[in-house]
C-alpha positions as CSV (number, residue, x, y, z in Angstrom):
1,M,-1.1,40.2,13.3
2,E,-4.1,40.9,11.7
3,S,-2.6,39.3,8.6
4,R,-0.6,37.0,9.9
5,R,-3.7,35.2,12.0
6,Q,-5.8,35.3,8.7
7,E,-3.4,33.0,7.0
8,T,-4.6,30.0,9.3
9,E,-8.3,28.7,10.2
10,E,-9.1,29.6,13.8
11,G,-8.9,26.0,15.7
12,Y,-6.4,25.0,12.9
13,L,-4.2,22.3,15.6
14,R,-7.8,21.0,16.5
15,K,-7.4,19.5,12.7
16,F,-3.4,19.2,12.4
17,F,-2.1,17.5,15.3
18,P,-4.8,14.7,15.0
19,L,-3.4,14.6,11.5
20,C,-0.2,14.3,12.3
21,I,-0.6,11.2,14.7
22,V,-2.6,9.7,12.1
23,E,0.3,10.3,9.2
24,F,2.9,9.3,11.5
25,F,1.6,6.0,12.4
26,F,0.8,5.1,8.5
27,F,4.4,5.6,7.5
28,L,5.9,3.9,10.0
29,A,3.7,0.8,9.3
30,Y,4.1,1.7,5.5
31,I,8.1,2.0,5.2
32,M,8.1,-1.2,7.7
33,G,6.2,-3.1,5.8
34,F,8.1,-2.0,3.1
35,F,11.9,-2.6,4.3
36,I,9.8,-6.5,5.7
37,A,9.0,-7.3,2.3
38,I,12.0,-6.3,0.7
39,E,14.1,-8.6,3.2
40,Y,12.1,-11.3,3.2
41,G,11.9,-11.6,-0.8
42,H,15.4,-11.4,-1.1
43,D,16.1,-14.2,1.6
44,K,13.0,-16.5,-0.2
45,F,14.7,-15.7,-3.4
46,R,18.0,-17.1,-2.4
47,E,16.4,-20.0,-0.3
48,S,14.6,-21.0,-3.3
49,L,17.8,-20.4,-6.0
50,F,20.5,-21.9,-3.9
51,P,18.9,-23.8,-1.3
52,N,22.0,-25.0,0.6
53,Q,22.9,-21.7,0.7
54,T,21.0,-20.2,3.7
55,N,17.8,-20.3,5.8
56,L,15.3,-18.0,6.3
57,N,15.3,-15.8,9.2
58,T,18.9,-16.6,10.7
59,T,21.3,-13.9,11.6
60,D,23.5,-13.8,8.5
61,K,21.6,-11.7,6.1
62,S,24.5,-10.1,4.3
63,H,26.8,-13.3,2.6
64,C,29.1,-10.5,1.6
65,E,32.0,-11.8,-0.3
66,T,34.2,-9.3,-2.0
67,N,36.0,-12.0,-4.5
68,T,34.1,-11.2,-7.4
69,S,35.2,-14.3,-9.2
70,S,33.9,-16.9,-6.5
71,E,31.1,-19.1,-6.4
72,S,29.6,-16.8,-3.3
73,Y,29.6,-13.2,-5.2
74,Q,28.1,-14.5,-8.1
75,N,25.0,-16.5,-6.5
76,E,24.3,-13.1,-4.8
77,Q,24.5,-10.9,-8.2
78,E,22.1,-13.9,-9.2
79,V,19.6,-13.0,-6.5
80,Q,20.1,-9.6,-6.7
81,R,19.1,-9.8,-10.4
82,V,15.5,-11.9,-10.0
83,V,14.6,-9.7,-6.9
84,S,14.7,-6.5,-8.9
85,E,12.9,-8.1,-11.5
86,W,10.2,-9.2,-9.3
87,S,10.5,-5.0,-7.9
88,V,9.9,-3.9,-11.0
89,Y,6.2,-6.6,-11.1
90,I,5.3,-5.4,-7.8
91,N,5.6,-1.2,-8.9
92,L,3.8,-2.1,-11.8
93,A,1.5,-3.6,-9.6
94,Q,0.8,-0.5,-7.3
95,G,2.0,2.4,-10.0
96,I,-0.7,1.2,-12.7
97,P,-3.7,1.5,-10.6
98,L,-2.2,4.9,-8.4
99,I,-2.5,6.7,-11.8
100,F,-6.3,6.0,-12.0
101,A,-7.0,6.1,-8.3
102,S,-5.4,10.0,-8.1
103,I,-7.2,11.0,-11.1
104,V,-10.5,10.1,-8.8
105,F,-9.8,10.8,-5.7
106,S,-7.9,13.9,-4.8
107,P,-10.4,15.9,-7.0
108,L,-13.5,14.3,-5.8
109,S,-12.2,15.4,-2.2
110,D,-13.5,19.1,-3.4
111,S,-16.8,18.1,-3.4
112,V,-17.6,15.2,-0.6
113,G,-14.8,16.2,1.8
114,R,-10.9,14.6,2.5
115,K,-11.8,12.5,5.7
116,I,-13.2,9.5,3.4
117,F,-10.1,9.2,0.9
118,L,-7.9,9.0,3.8
119,F,-9.3,6.3,5.1
120,I,-9.5,4.9,2.0
121,G,-5.9,4.9,1.5
122,G,-5.0,3.6,4.9
123,A,-7.6,0.9,4.4
124,G,-5.7,-0.3,1.4
125,V,-2.4,-0.6,2.5
126,C,-3.8,-2.1,6.1
127,I,-5.1,-4.8,4.0
128,K,-2.4,-5.6,2.0
129,Q,0.3,-6.1,5.0
130,F,-2.7,-8.1,6.4
131,L,-2.0,-10.3,3.4
132,M,1.2,-10.7,3.4
133,T,1.4,-11.8,6.9
134,L,-0.8,-14.5,6.5
135,A,2.0,-15.3,3.1
136,I,4.6,-14.9,5.2
137,A,3.2,-17.2,7.9
138,F,1.7,-20.1,5.7
139,D,4.8,-19.7,3.1
140,W,2.4,-19.0,-0.2
141,N,4.3,-18.0,-3.1
142,I,6.3,-15.0,-3.0
143,Y,4.6,-13.5,-6.2
144,L,1.3,-13.6,-4.4
145,F,2.6,-9.9,-3.1
146,V,2.2,-8.7,-6.8
147,A,-1.6,-9.2,-6.6
148,F,-1.4,-7.7,-2.7
149,T,0.2,-5.2,-3.9
150,F,-2.4,-4.5,-7.0
151,I,-5.0,-3.9,-3.9
152,E,-2.8,-1.0,-2.5
153,G,-2.4,0.8,-5.2
154,S,-6.1,0.4,-6.1
155,T,-7.6,2.2,-3.3
156,G,-4.8,5.3,-3.4
157,S,-1.8,4.4,-0.8
158,W,0.5,6.5,-0.1
159,V,0.3,8.9,-2.9
160,A,-3.3,9.8,-2.8
161,L,-3.2,9.9,1.3
162,L,-0.4,12.8,1.0
163,A,-2.7,14.6,-1.7
164,I,-5.3,14.6,0.6
165,T,-2.7,15.5,3.6
166,F,-1.8,18.1,1.6
167,S,-5.1,19.4,0.7
168,I,-6.1,19.4,4.2
169,M,-3.0,22.2,4.4
170,S,-4.4,24.3,2.1
171,D,-8.6,24.3,3.9
172,I,-6.4,25.7,6.9
173,S,-4.2,27.1,5.9
174,S,-2.6,30.4,3.4
175,G,0.6,32.2,3.0
176,Q,3.4,31.7,4.4
177,S,2.0,29.8,7.5
178,R,1.1,27.4,4.3
179,S,4.5,26.8,3.4
180,F,5.3,26.1,7.4
181,L,2.6,23.8,8.5
182,I,3.1,21.6,4.5
183,A,7.0,21.1,5.7
184,A,5.9,20.6,9.1
185,I,3.2,17.7,8.0
186,S,6.5,16.8,5.6
187,F,8.5,16.2,8.9
188,V,5.8,14.1,10.3
189,F,5.8,11.9,7.3
190,G,9.8,11.5,7.5
191,V,10.0,10.7,12.0
192,G,7.4,8.2,10.6
193,Y,9.5,7.0,7.7
194,S,13.0,7.1,10.1
195,V,11.0,5.0,13.1
196,G,9.6,2.9,9.9
197,N,13.4,1.8,9.2
198,F,14.6,1.3,12.4
199,I,11.8,-0.8,14.0
200,P,12.3,-4.0,11.2
201,G,15.6,-4.7,11.2
202,Y,15.8,-5.6,14.9
203,A,11.6,-7.0,14.6
204,I,13.2,-9.4,12.0
205,E,15.9,-10.7,14.6
206,A,13.9,-10.8,17.3
207,L,11.3,-12.3,16.0
208,G,11.3,-13.3,12.6
209,Y,9.0,-11.9,9.0
210,T,5.7,-13.1,10.0
211,Y,5.6,-11.7,13.8
212,A,7.4,-8.2,12.2
213,M,5.0,-7.9,9.1
214,A,1.9,-8.8,11.8
215,M,3.0,-5.8,13.6
216,S,3.6,-3.4,11.0
217,S,-0.1,-4.4,10.2
218,S,-1.5,-3.5,13.3
219,V,0.4,-0.4,13.4
220,C,-1.3,0.4,10.1
221,F,-4.6,-0.5,11.6
222,V,-4.5,2.1,14.5
223,S,-3.9,4.1,12.1
224,V,-6.9,3.7,9.9
225,I,-8.5,4.0,13.3
226,G,-7.4,7.0,14.0
227,I,-8.9,8.8,10.4
228,C,-12.2,7.5,11.8
229,F,-11.8,10.2,14.7
230,M,-10.5,13.3,12.8
231,P,-12.8,16.3,12.1
232,E,-13.3,16.9,8.6
233,S,-11.5,20.1,7.2
234,L,-13.6,20.7,4.5
235,P,-17.4,22.1,5.3
236,P,-19.9,21.5,3.0
237,S,-20.1,25.4,2.5
238,R,-16.9,25.6,0.5
239,R,-17.3,22.1,-1.4
240,S,-17.6,22.5,-4.9
241,T,-21.2,22.0,-6.2
242,V,-19.5,20.7,-9.7
243,Q,-20.8,17.4,-10.5
244,F,-18.1,15.0,-10.6
245,H,-16.7,13.0,-14.1
246,C,-13.8,11.5,-14.1
247,L,-12.8,12.6,-17.9
248,T,-14.3,15.9,-17.0
249,N,-12.1,16.3,-14.1
250,L,-8.8,14.8,-16.6
251,K,-9.6,17.4,-18.8
252,E,-10.0,20.0,-16.2
253,M,-6.4,19.0,-14.5
254,L,-4.9,19.5,-18.0
255,Q,-6.3,22.5,-18.7
256,F,-5.5,23.8,-15.0
257,Y,-1.6,24.1,-16.8
258,I,-2.3,25.1,-20.2
259,K,-5.7,27.4,-20.0
260,E,-5.7,31.2,-18.5
261,D,-8.1,31.6,-15.5
262,K,-9.1,35.3,-14.8
263,S,-10.0,33.7,-11.1
264,F,-6.1,33.2,-10.4
265,R,-4.7,36.5,-9.3
266,D,-1.1,35.2,-10.9
267,S,-2.2,34.0,-14.1
268,K,1.5,32.9,-15.8
269,R,0.6,29.1,-16.1
270,W,4.6,28.7,-17.0
271,K,5.6,28.7,-13.1
272,Y,3.1,25.7,-13.1
273,I,4.5,24.2,-15.6
274,V,8.1,24.5,-14.9
275,G,7.2,24.0,-11.2
276,L,5.3,20.9,-11.8
277,S,8.2,19.6,-14.2
278,A,11.2,20.3,-11.5
279,F,8.7,18.2,-9.0
280,A,8.1,15.3,-11.5
281,F,12.5,15.2,-11.6
282,I,13.1,15.3,-8.6
283,M,10.2,12.5,-7.5
284,L,11.5,10.7,-10.5
285,A,15.1,10.3,-8.9
286,R,13.7,9.9,-5.3
287,L,11.4,6.8,-6.1
288,G,13.4,5.1,-8.8
289,A,16.1,5.1,-5.6
290,S,13.7,1.7,-4.3
291,F,16.7,-0.7,-5.1
292,E,18.2,1.0,-2.1
293,L,18.2,-2.0,0.3
294,L,19.1,-4.4,-2.3
295,Y,22.5,-1.8,-2.7
296,L,23.2,-1.6,0.8
297,I,23.2,-5.3,1.9
298,D,25.2,-6.6,-1.3
299,S,29.1,-6.0,-1.4
300,P,31.0,-4.0,-0.8
301,F,29.0,-2.5,1.8
302,C,27.5,-5.6,3.1
303,F,24.6,-4.2,5.8
304,N,22.5,-6.7,7.7
305,P,19.4,-5.9,9.0
306,V,19.9,-4.1,12.4
307,K,23.1,-2.3,10.7
308,L,20.8,-1.2,7.7
309,S,18.1,-0.2,9.9
310,L,20.1,2.3,12.1
311,F,21.8,3.7,8.9
312,E,18.5,4.7,7.4
313,T,17.2,6.0,10.4
314,L,20.3,8.2,11.3
315,K,20.4,9.5,7.8
316,S,16.5,10.2,7.8
317,V,16.3,11.7,11.4
318,L,19.6,13.8,10.2
319,S,17.4,15.4,7.5
320,E,14.2,15.7,8.9
321,I,15.3,17.8,11.7
322,I,17.6,19.9,9.4
323,I,14.6,20.7,7.1
324,L,12.1,21.5,10.1
325,A,14.6,23.9,11.3
326,G,16.6,24.7,8.3
327,I,12.9,25.9,6.2
328,K,11.8,28.4,9.1
329,L,15.6,29.7,9.2
330,M,15.8,30.1,5.7
331,Q,12.3,31.7,5.1
332,Q,13.6,34.5,7.0
333,C,16.3,35.5,4.0
334,F,15.4,33.4,0.7
335,R,11.5,32.4,-1.0
336,D,10.3,29.3,-1.6
337,E,12.1,28.9,-4.6
338,I,15.5,29.7,-3.7
339,I,15.1,27.4,-0.7
340,A,14.0,24.3,-3.1
341,F,16.9,25.0,-5.5
342,I,19.2,24.7,-2.8
343,G,17.6,21.6,-1.2
344,T,18.1,20.2,-4.6
345,I,21.7,20.9,-5.1
346,S,21.9,19.1,-2.0
347,S,20.0,16.1,-3.4
348,L,22.3,16.0,-6.4
349,A,25.3,15.6,-4.4
350,Y,24.1,12.8,-2.4
351,Y,23.4,10.9,-5.4
352,I,27.1,11.8,-6.9
353,L,28.7,10.7,-4.0
354,F,26.2,7.4,-3.0
355,G,26.8,6.2,-6.8
356,M,30.7,6.6,-6.5
357,A,31.1,5.7,-2.8
358,P,33.5,2.8,-2.8
359,S,33.6,2.2,1.2
360,E,30.8,2.4,3.9
361,K,32.3,5.9,5.3
362,Y,31.2,7.8,2.0
363,L,27.3,6.8,2.4
364,Y,27.7,8.6,6.0
365,I,29.4,11.5,3.9
366,A,26.8,11.6,1.2
367,A,23.7,11.5,4.0
368,V,25.1,14.4,5.3
369,V,25.9,16.6,2.2
370,G,22.7,15.3,1.1
371,A,20.3,16.1,4.6
372,I,18.8,19.3,3.1
373,G,17.7,17.4,0.0
374,M,13.8,16.7,0.8
375,C,13.2,20.2,1.3
376,S,12.6,20.9,-2.5
377,I,9.4,18.8,-2.5
378,P,7.5,20.3,0.3
379,M,8.6,24.0,-1.0
380,I,7.4,23.3,-4.4
381,R,4.4,21.8,-3.3
382,A,4.4,25.3,-1.5
383,I,4.9,27.7,-4.1
384,M,2.3,25.9,-6.5
385,S,-0.6,26.1,-3.7
386,K,-0.1,29.6,-2.8
387,M,-0.7,30.2,-6.4
388,T,-4.1,28.6,-6.1
389,P,-7.4,29.9,-5.1
390,V,-9.2,28.0,-2.4
391,N,-11.3,26.3,-4.9
392,K,-8.8,24.7,-7.0
393,Q,-6.5,23.1,-4.2
394,G,-7.8,19.7,-4.8
395,T,-7.5,20.1,-9.0
396,L,-4.2,21.1,-8.1
397,F,-3.3,18.1,-5.7
398,G,-4.9,15.7,-7.8
399,S,-2.8,16.7,-10.8
400,I,0.5,16.5,-8.6
401,A,-0.8,13.3,-7.2
402,I,-1.1,12.0,-10.4
403,I,2.5,13.3,-11.6
404,E,3.8,11.6,-8.2
405,N,2.4,8.1,-9.3
406,I,3.5,8.1,-12.6
407,C,7.2,9.0,-11.3
408,N,6.6,6.0,-8.7
409,L,5.7,3.4,-11.6
410,S,8.1,4.9,-13.9
411,G,10.8,5.5,-11.0
412,S,11.1,2.2,-9.7
413,V,10.7,0.3,-12.6
414,L,13.5,2.7,-14.3
415,G,15.6,2.2,-11.0
416,T,15.3,-1.4,-10.1
417,A,15.4,-2.4,-14.1
418,L,18.7,-0.4,-14.1
419,Y,20.0,-1.6,-11.1
420,S,19.5,-5.2,-12.3
421,A,21.2,-4.7,-15.5
422,T,23.9,-2.9,-14.7
423,V,24.9,-4.3,-10.9
424,S,27.2,-6.7,-12.1
425,Y,29.9,-4.3,-13.7
426,Y,29.1,-1.1,-12.1
427,R,26.9,-1.5,-9.2
428,G,26.0,2.5,-8.4
429,M,25.3,3.1,-12.2
430,A,21.7,3.3,-11.1
431,Y,22.5,5.8,-8.6
432,L,24.6,8.4,-11.6
433,V,21.6,8.1,-14.1
434,L,19.1,9.0,-11.3
435,A,21.7,12.2,-10.3
436,G,21.0,13.4,-14.2
437,C,17.4,13.8,-13.4
438,M,17.9,15.4,-10.5
439,S,20.3,17.8,-12.8
440,L,17.2,18.7,-14.9
441,A,15.4,19.9,-12.0
442,L,18.3,21.8,-10.6
443,I,18.2,23.8,-14.1
444,L,14.3,24.5,-13.7
445,L,14.2,25.5,-10.5
446,L,16.9,28.2,-11.7
447,I,14.8,29.3,-14.1
448,L,12.2,29.9,-11.7
449,V,14.3,31.4,-9.2
450,I,15.3,34.1,-12.1
451,F,12.2,34.5,-13.8
452,G,9.4,34.2,-11.0
453,R,9.9,37.3,-9.1
454,G,7.1,38.8,-10.6
455,G,4.7,36.6,-8.3
456,R,2.6,37.6,-5.4
457,E,3.7,39.0,-2.3
458,K,3.5,37.3,0.8
459,C,0.9,39.9,1.9
460,D,-1.0,39.2,-1.1
461,Y,-1.6,35.3,-0.6
462,E,-5.2,34.9,-0.2
463,P,-6.6,34.7,3.4
464,I,-8.6,31.5,4.7
465,P,-11.7,31.2,5.8
466,T,-12.6,33.2,9.5
467,S,-14.4,31.5,12.7
468,E,-17.7,31.8,10.7
469,T,-16.3,28.9,9.0
470,A,-14.6,27.0,11.7
471,V,-18.1,27.0,13.4
472,V,-19.7,25.4,10.5
473,T,-17.1,22.6,10.2
474,S,-17.4,21.9,14.0
475,K,-21.0,20.5,12.8
476,Y,-19.3,17.8,10.9
477,T,-16.6,16.5,12.7
478,S,-18.4,13.3,12.8
479,Y,-18.4,12.8,9.0
480,F,-17.5,9.2,7.8
């Protein structure tokens, strides 16, 4: 029992539960705003290209036509193509500054604390959604959304927020407890994601785009206020004293993967490289599917906003419930590497079924088959975190955030561009290409499963500091 108690900081729940609440509202607001922006952009471009075909905020959003030679069908394909190109610009506006934000924010949090960077990331999203609300209300140019998204990207957005969050998990836990806490906080993200998918369809139908986006902006503001009242997880006694320089930090991140360090109990760097590469391919596929809303509102599925919200909500809720319960059960029998491998198989099957689905029922089958797919992401984070000393956690998660940003930029651009290019002759082609990325991740995880057995055992994980540190931390709960 003593070794188990040492895997979590004394009083860690006082930091974990407030973080869960903040993250829930943040991801609810973020996904809700993303959903509304895509729906609004789709209708706005359709109105611009074909003004006699539809009006914004009508209840008929699908405009479904299965006759591929009809004028209505051809018009919808043109709208899909233009919206996909617009989405590429938005993804670039977010992704490029995010790369630089990741180089700075996560590693710097090892020196000045975690809380301030949570605030910056949340505030950037809040500002973006507030400006989008004004743009919808006053009918500003739709391409201003690109500039608003650049503001979000410059402040770190959800990617830096995730990196800081997982650094907080490393501050308050170690060993198998860290694996479970990372999975638990990922479950909270997922629930926020699910609710964020559920609300906007009904909000758009009942209130229109302006008030729906205003609602999203308000929820995000609540999460930002909540961050101000959170306790700081990294006390001064555990902060890095190394002076921060951007280029030096980038070099340190690179050396983390290529240079041996005697302070590491397990110095086999190949595990980090293989783990990070598998993570990159998984995120490339996951983030590359940003065109899914466009895929579902077009023929042959023709989901309206309410049906789209229900489907995305049911899919994510099923996944998160199964993952939270399943990870805890699977950890009794399997190593983290095997759990990640199983999850990647599930994701691969999901992408293949989604890409080849001829009717709606296949989408639901794919959702069930892929229900445990997302467990591979927190498991890979946990694998790498548990191999890493306490004073290197910020550097680790900073490097992961950079990869996540690169995947966010390249994946979303690749996915939407591929969908735009192939939508007219095979709409599921983009999903099949992303399934190829998932196959590469599967091969890398298989290598980790077979050759990674020599790592440290559960009892050999670095224990977190005990109650003495917790007392020091409590003096700084008003930080920021």
